[in-house]
Steps between C-alpha positions, in 0.01 A plus 500: 500500500370473144730617222515476124508138388751538217868482586670797338856369549508123453319220317594141572373164623361445846750380759502435873552877549318649200124464453496616138457864593688569825798362683463387863694345786396132509381377837545842666252762623394765249717812476211712364397802708186704448455877498327450836815334631710791373268748663513305832880506489517874432231576758655291781867540406756618753785565259833565667661813354819449296781751458482712190847396399772262622870558423687212336845443359482409132745263341654467157513132405774341295405421142613139506489274808584134515394384851138556604438858618174671590446877517179645645336774293182523708160337558506186274771634267825310542809475279624140482846450353693184431682311225542831314121551478291788642137440596239737641188398687179706475680820399345826625694826480192722491414735786156345550363146488191611313348536153511877560803718554339740747319264738562164660766348730815712480859395562647583838846389394687542175594190299810328639656523153451808283353400164798637307736288715340169410728241338390355163172322585450161334173382656196645674280283724146638535290316755153651437328811379432708812646848462763456769640209296421570134593860428472576128693828527800317640469214253503749210821654635662160541396401147667805350816473710551122520257303277469224761309173476184538710377186675151492649192286566216464248296805401752760612663482160184650344527805727866555428493423127224754453709771670841384371451322164870434451545330840651151507271292720468149633162438667444170678277305731594370846788252474591605145868559455724702271870439445638851460865406465715197582546646850138609562178302515176662623184322617169675579363390838152524651404772747184570702397842364283676238528757226328811361583825325150642548157401631393282204804270451539325833694172475516515116883481504697244695735568796816306583837477669826395333753225572842573355792264448805720449800279425394246764384750764126514566308822567125530557313828462160439657320794335192609697334222694282404790580197710173305472543145627872497420473204263633708211833572671558147621421380150759738350762358736404147402524591133812720486679447831619774735592835342832651589325836520131588532353846441186500718251788549454620857297824463152633405303269732268704727211475571513122502127447438547676163856401403541143624389346169751695292808602702696318770594671825854450640395200712362328190812601304705307755270200452566518124874523570477183713267317262726552199810445717690792351863532602473879507209744456455870431182682600369727225173684419517745791622849587459666156130559429239515777230267367342386826462592868814379679777734594816564302729288720234247606595226246867499601414495869236229459739289291756508781236389755369225269849357437570482874162340566571232239856440625644622168825685455448875473811511286356279225182700429554872472258783426664679208524874444563692173865515409606194697719248319508132592788290375413131527767259620485169314554309826167637623660607827411865487426815303748777461299818524654817350 
């Protein structure tokens, strides 16, 4: 595809993953898809119907938590609590993952935490600018209610600052780090993905995951990612060690000919889990918005099969649902699920 040559979000020196205009995944196949590819997908798609709505049990989190606790809001939105700090990943409370309020993927389950029941939010982690991850309507609400520090990869700050001029933002490149408090250090990590808010800005803002050290406990939020050759994940383990907890996407993966370069399927998610040698993992990015062709329960079922095939404990990698609370035990022996 040929797009405008000027980057509207970011200007900086060339790197091993930025060519001066667009970001890319070094050494990996292109993520770009043409309009012809989109048409082929829509023409040949056999999309499994989802339910219109799914009942959940919402939870009201405590305002201040010492030991690491994770509450699932839905899709890639997770509340991470620990050391008295409250962190949200890719917050989306809107009804649709779309630039428009009346069309686009619609929620089938309510958020696991009602917005008004959120504890004071200190930090937002925003992995990239797709609408199911960067929702300006939600960010505006969070800014008014909590004034959090927003941490994100390069270029996304331009989008948010334009919409929310008063926002406090740290924008970084892969492997950049930010010390938020004595008990919290955040590093941006690579991911195999892409970005766009429209048809003329593809790959003009960077995408990333996040590695958190919370008072000695390590948590990795993968963001959106494909598997590629797996080198990225083995390199993260070599650099940072094994995370105590990994938040790994398991949904939005069919059809594979179209999605393999941008989203992992559950089998590949298990390969990431093994590559990075996580002590525990939680499967996210499924069961909230129907973005692709697989069925509503398919990611959870496929994850179970993949774990058994790889001789992994089915107790250490769970597919999470909105409203679930995971209390991490420092011994790493198990999760307490509320």
